[in-house]
C-alpha positions in Angstrom: 11.5 -15.3 -6.1 15.1 -14.8 -7.5 16.5 -11.3 -7.9 16.3 -11.9 -11.7 12.6 -12.6 -11.5 12.0 -9.6 -9.2 13.7 -7.4 -11.8 11.4 -8.9 -14.4 8.2 -8.2 -12.5 9.3 -4.8 -11.1 8.6 -3.1 -14.4 5.1 -4.5 -14.6 4.4 -3.4 -11.0 5.6 0.1 -11.8 3.2 0.2 -14.8 0.3 -0.9 -12.6 1.1 1.7 -9.9 1.7 4.5 -12.4 -1.7 4.0 -14.0 -3.4 5.2 -10.8 -0.9 7.7 -9.7 -3.2 10.6 -10.8 -5.7 9.5 -8.2 -3.1 10.2 -5.5 -1.8 13.4 -7.1 -5.3 14.8 -7.5 -5.5 15.0 -3.7 -1.8 15.8 -3.0 -0.2 17.2 -6.1 2.9 18.5 -4.2 3.8 15.1 -2.6 6.2 13.4 -5.0 6.9 10.3 -2.9 4.7 7.9 -4.8 5.7 9.3 -8.2 9.4 9.0 -7.3 8.9 5.3 -6.5 8.0 4.6 -10.1 11.3 5.5 -11.8 13.2 3.9 -9.0 11.3 0.7 -9.5 12.0 0.8 -13.2 15.7 1.5 -12.6 15.8 -1.5 -10.3 14.1 -3.6 -13.1 16.9 -2.5 -15.6 19.6 -3.4 -13.1 20.6 0.2 -12.5 19.9 0.0 -8.7 20.7 -2.7 -6.3 18.2 -4.6 -4.2 19.8 -3.6 -0.9 19.5 0.2 -1.5 15.9 -0.2 -2.7 14.9 -2.4 0.3 15.9 0.5 2.5 13.8 3.0 0.4 10.7 0.8 -0.1 8.6 2.5 2.7 9.0 6.1 1.5 6.0 6.0 -1.0 3.8 4.2 1.6 4.3 6.9 4.1 2.4 9.2 1.7 -0.7 7.2 2.2 -0.9 8.6 5.8 -1.1 12.1 4.4 -4.1 11.7 2.2 -7.7 11.1 3.2 -9.6 9.6 0.3 -9.4 5.8 0.2 -8.7 5.9 -3.5 -5.6 8.2 -2.9 -4.5 5.9 -0.1 -4.7 2.9 -2.3 -2.8 4.7 -5.2 0.1 5.6 -2.8 0.1 2.0 -1.5 0.3 0.7 -5.1 3.5 2.7 -5.6 4.9 1.5 -2.2 4.2 -2.1 -3.2 5.9 -1.6 -6.5 9.0 -0.2 -4.7 8.9 -3.3 -2.4 9.4 -5.7 -5.4 13.1 -5.2 -4.8 12.7 -6.9 -1.5 10.1 -9.5 -2.4 8.6 -10.3 -5.7 5.2 -10.9 -4.3 4.9 -7.2 -3.8 4.2 -7.0 -7.5 0.8 -8.6 -6.9 0.3 -6.1 -4.1 1.0 -3.2 -6.4 -1.5 -4.5 -8.9 -4.1 -5.3 -6.3 -3.8 -1.8 -4.7 -3.9 -0.2 -8.2 -7.1 -2.1 -9.1 -8.6 -1.0 -5.7 -7.7 2.6 -6.4 -9.2 2.3 -9.9 -12.4 1.0 -8.4 -12.6 3.5 -5.7 -12.0 6.4 -7.9 -14.7 5.3 -10.3 -17.6 4.2 -8.1 -20.1 4.8 -11.0 -18.2 2.2 -13.2 -19.2 -1.2 -11.8 -16.5 -3.0 -13.9 -13.6 -0.6 -13.0 -11.7 -3.2 -10.9 -12.3 -6.0 -13.4 -11.2 -3.8 -16.3 -8.1 -2.7 -14.5 -7.1 -6.3 -13.7 -7.7 -7.2 -17.3 -5.4 -4.4 -18.4 -2.8 -5.5 -15.9 -2.8 -9.0 -17.2 -2.6 -7.9 -20.8 0.6 -5.9 -19.9 2.5 -9.0 -18.6 5.4 -10.2 -20.7 5.7 -14.0 -21.0 8.7 -13.8 -18.6 6.9 -11.8 -16.0 3.9 -14.1 -16.2 6.1 -17.1 -15.7 7.8 -15.4 -12.7 4.5 -14.6 -11.1 3.2 -18.1 -11.6 6.2 -19.3 -9.4 4.7 -17.5 -6.4 2.5 -19.4 -4.0 -1.2 -18.7 -4.3 -2.5 -16.2 -1.8 -2.8 -17.8 1.6 -0.8 -20.9 0.9 2.4 -19.6 2.4 2.4 -18.6 6.0 5.2 -16.0 5.5 5.7 -13.0 3.2 3.3 -10.7 1.5 1.0 -13.5 0.3 0.6 -15.0 3.8 -1.8 -13.8 6.5 -1.9 -10.0 6.6 -3.2 -7.0 4.8 -3.0 -8.4 1.2 -5.0 -11.5 2.3 -8.2 -9.7 3.3 -11.1 -8.0 1.6 -10.9 -6.4 -1.8 -7.1 -6.8 -2.0 -7.4 -10.6 -1.6 -10.1 -10.7 -4.2 -7.9 -8.7 -6.6 -4.9 -10.9 -6.0 -7.0 -14.1 -6.5 -8.3 -12.7 -9.7 -4.8 -11.8 -10.9 -3.5 -15.2 -10.0 -6.4 -16.9 -11.7 -5.7 -14.8 -14.8 -2.1 -16.1 -14.8 -3.2 -19.7 -15.2 
């Protein structure tokens, strides 16, 4: 994905991650690492920060996931980290959305449609330009490298979430 496309999808990834940030903050209100990733991701989207600087910082929010115990808080921190990673690779936008949907589902176990509802909301937020940029990504598992290749995003609920998002892009 080009840098221009990454900037387009970064704002959407930040929106997805921000929506579940309260899940993380309810367990660790003093840890600002995931919250700080959101405005940085938006600043990258606006062209105010360069990709190189953000690539170096993309792991900061993810480290917060090690300091919480609930699976929903872990997923919320990883959503912010994936959003920050969009400066490096655009496919991380799908990772941000997938982790956000996972956090939404885990934080509302009594709501059977929580994940589906979150993905529907995410798809509804996409601009035509962001949707077009995300359509240029390979389908999950079709590329042997990058975030959509074999690895964490290609297994379990994350894979199901990404497949649902990619199907919704069609």
